[in-house]
C-alpha positions in Angstrom: 0.0 0.0 0.0 1.1 3.6 -0.7 2.1 5.7 2.3 -0.3 8.7 2.4 1.2 10.3 5.5 4.9 10.3 6.4 6.3 11.8 9.6 10.1 12.2 9.3 12.2 12.7 12.5 9.7 15.0 14.2 11.1 16.8 17.3 9.4 19.6 19.3 10.8 21.8 22.0 8.9 24.6 23.6 9.5 27.1 26.4 7.7 26.5 29.6 6.7 29.9 31.0 6.1 28.5 34.5 9.3 26.5 34.8 11.2 29.1 32.8 12.9 26.4 30.9 12.8 24.6 27.5 10.8 21.4 27.4 11.5 18.7 24.8 8.0 17.3 24.0 9.0 15.0 21.1 12.3 13.5 20.0 12.8 12.0 16.5 9.3 10.6 15.9 9.0 8.9 12.6 6.0 6.9 11.3 4.0 6.3 8.2 0.4 5.7 7.5 -0.7 3.8 4.4 -3.8 4.5 2.3 -6.9 3.2 4.0 -5.0 2.2 7.2 -6.1 2.9 10.7 -3.1 3.8 12.9 -3.4 4.8 16.6 -0.7 6.6 18.6 -0.7 5.9 22.3 1.5 6.8 25.2 1.5 8.1 28.8 0.0 11.4 29.7 2.3 14.3 28.6 4.3 12.2 26.1 3.5 14.6 23.3 1.0 12.5 21.3 -1.5 15.4 20.9 1.3 17.7 20.1 2.4 15.3 17.4 -1.2 15.2 15.9 -1.4 19.0 16.0 1.9 19.1 14.0 0.4 16.7 11.4 -2.7 18.9 11.3 -0.5 21.9 10.6 -1.8 23.6 13.8 1.7 23.5 15.3 5.2 23.5 13.8 8.0 21.0 14.6 11.3 22.2 15.9 12.9 19.8 13.4 11.7 17.2 10.9 8.8 17.3 8.4 5.4 15.9 7.7 4.4 14.8 4.2 0.9 14.1 3.0 0.6 12.6 -0.5 4.2 13.6 -1.0 3.7 17.3 -0.2 5.3 19.0 2.8 2.8 20.2 5.5 3.3 23.9 6.2 -0.1 24.7 7.8 -3.7 23.5 8.0 -5.2 22.1 4.8 -8.3 20.4 3.4 -6.3 17.2 2.9 -6.4 16.7 6.7 -9.7 16.7 8.7 -9.4 17.0 12.5 -11.9 15.7 15.1 -11.1 17.1 18.5 -12.1 15.8 22.0 -14.4 18.8 22.3 -17.1 18.6 19.7 -16.1 21.8 18.0 -19.6 22.3 16.5 -21.0 25.7 15.8 -23.8 26.1 18.5 -26.0 28.4 16.3 -26.1 25.8 13.4 -28.2 22.7 13.1 -26.7 19.2 12.6 -27.3 19.6 8.9 -25.8 23.1 8.5 -22.8 22.2 10.7 -22.0 19.3 8.4 -22.5 21.5 5.4 -20.2 24.3 6.7 -17.0 23.2 5.1 -18.7 22.3 1.8 -20.2 25.8 1.8 -16.7 27.3 2.3 -15.6 25.3 -0.7 -18.3 26.9 -2.8 -20.3 23.7 -3.4 -23.8 24.5 -4.6 -26.6 24.2 -2.0 -28.4 21.2 -3.4 -25.2 19.2 -3.7 -24.0 20.0 -0.2 -27.4 19.1 1.2 -27.2 15.8 -0.6 -23.7 15.1 0.8 -24.6 16.2 4.3 -27.6 13.8 4.3 -25.5 10.9 3.2 -23.1 11.4 6.1 -26.0 12.1 8.5 -27.3 8.7 7.6 -23.9 7.1 7.8 -23.3 8.2 11.4 -26.8 7.4 12.5 -28.2 10.9 13.0 -31.2 10.6 10.6 -34.1 12.4 12.2 -31.8 14.9 14.0 -30.9 17.0 10.9 -32.7 20.2 12.3 -31.4 19.8 15.9 -28.9 22.2 17.4 -25.8 20.9 19.3 -27.4 21.7 22.7 -30.3 19.4 21.8 -28.0 16.4 21.1 -26.3 14.0 23.5 -22.5 14.0 23.8 -22.3 10.9 21.6 -24.6 12.5 19.0 -22.5 15.7 19.0 -19.4 13.6 18.3 -21.1 11.7 15.5 -22.0 15.1 13.9 -18.4 16.3 14.3 -17.1 13.1 12.6 -19.7 13.5 9.8 -18.7 17.1 9.2 -15.1 16.2 8.7 -15.9 13.1 6.5 -18.2 15.2 4.3 -15.2 17.3 3.3 -13.5 14.1 2.0 -10.0 14.6 3.6 -7.1 12.5 2.5 -6.4 11.7 6.2 -8.8 11.8 9.2 -7.0 13.0 12.3 -8.7 12.2 15.7 -7.5 13.5 19.1 -9.1 11.4 21.8 -12.5 12.0 20.3 -14.5 9.7 22.6 -12.8 10.7 25.9 -15.7 13.0 27.0 -18.5 10.4 26.6 -19.6 7.6 29.0 -18.2 4.1 28.7 -21.1 2.5 27.0 -21.5 5.3 24.4 -17.7 5.2 23.9 -17.8 1.5 23.0 -20.7 2.0 20.6 -18.9 4.9 18.9 -15.8 2.8 18.6 -17.7 0.1 16.8 -19.4 2.6 14.5 -16.1 4.3 13.7 -14.5 1.0 12.6 -17.5 0.3 10.4 -17.4 3.8 8.9 -13.7 3.7 8.3 -14.0 0.4 6.5 -17.0 1.4 4.3 -15.5 4.8 3.4 -12.0 3.4 3.1 -10.8 6.3 5.3 -7.2 6.8 6.2 -7.1 7.5 10.0 -4.5 8.7 12.5 -6.0 8.4 15.9 -4.5 9.6 19.3 -5.6 8.0 22.6 -4.3 7.2 26.0 -6.5 4.1 26.2 -4.7 1.0 25.2 -7.8 -1.2 24.7 -9.4 1.5 22.5 -6.2 1.6 20.3 -6.1 -2.2 19.9 -9.9 -2.4 19.2 -9.8 0.3 16.5 -6.5 -0.1 14.7 -4.6 -2.0 12.1 -1.4 -0.7 13.7 -0.6 0.8 17.1 2.4 3.1 17.6 3.5 3.6 21.2 5.4 6.7 22.4 7.6 6.8 25.5 7.2 9.2 28.4 8.5 12.8 27.6 10.3 13.4 25.4 8.0 11.2 23.2 10.0 8.6 21.1 8.6 5.6 19.2 9.1 2.5 21.4 6.7 0.1 19.6 5.0 -0.3 16.3 2.7 -3.3 16.3 0.4 -4.5 13.6 -3.0 -5.6 15.0 -4.1 -8.8 13.3 -7.7 -9.1 14.4 -10.8 -9.9 12.3 -13.2 -7.2 11.2 -16.0 -6.1 11.7 -15.1 -5.8 15.4 -17.5 -6.1 18.3 -16.6 -5.6 21.9 -18.6 -8.5 23.1 -16.5 -10.8 20.9 -13.1 -9.2 21.1 -13.0 -8.7 24.9 -12.6 -12.5 25.3 -10.3 -13.0 22.3 -6.9 -14.2 23.4 -5.2 -12.3 20.6 -6.8 -9.0 21.7 -5.8 -9.7 25.3 -2.2 -10.4 24.2 -1.9 -7.2 22.2 -3.3 -5.2 25.1 -1.0 -6.8 27.7 2.1 -6.4 25.4 1.4 -2.6 24.9 0.7 -2.2 28.6 4.1 -3.7 29.5 5.8 -1.6 26.8 4.3 1.7 28.0 4.5 1.1 31.7 7.9 -0.5 31.5 9.1 1.7 28.6 10.5 -1.5 27.1 10.9 -1.2 23.3 9.1 -3.6 21.1 10.7 -3.9 17.7 9.0 -4.3 14.3 5.5 -5.1 13.1 4.2 -8.4 14.2 1.1 -10.4 14.9 
């Protein structure tokens, strides 16, 4: 498969105004994401994984290294990268429908066409019947579905997700995880997903990349060989799932490197 996203030797140092000193957040992080792949980045709190995702999104700049998307160097935000944040980031004065249409409208897509696209993704994320509702009228899970639909409607080359399910309850989170794996498969979406939850990363991904504690360095890159579609009630007892989870837990908590992609 062709690599759509390539991060080359990304390092990030910033000045901590409280400690009055430089902080090295990331050190030499390199990884690639192939077309239609689902890759999660995990690591302990403060390891720089969200900083890394912001650099990929073009919302932050690396101190050294570069990000390439479809062979082009990232120098700022772009339509080729769609970002879903932990906070729902919906416009409170717009309905589900008009929130999803927002990016399409900025692109100058005619009203009838953008309405058609919006309705396709509303159906895809299970929000049919909620087209005219405002964000405050939706549950947390529904708001995050709308946020995902809005990004997907813009047809990004890579979907970037920064702990998007962290703010919802455990049962909703599992349901959203199952839905996301189905959507990513049906849309053949390329996804880079950041989470601190090891089980979530194993459940969602084809590959999991683990970062060490600060400064974040790649200490594991493991291919997850589990059948799809994935259901929690089946996978939670699957010995392969348990083995991946335990291996990544040992790696992160013990900071022991795991070399290579393996099943």
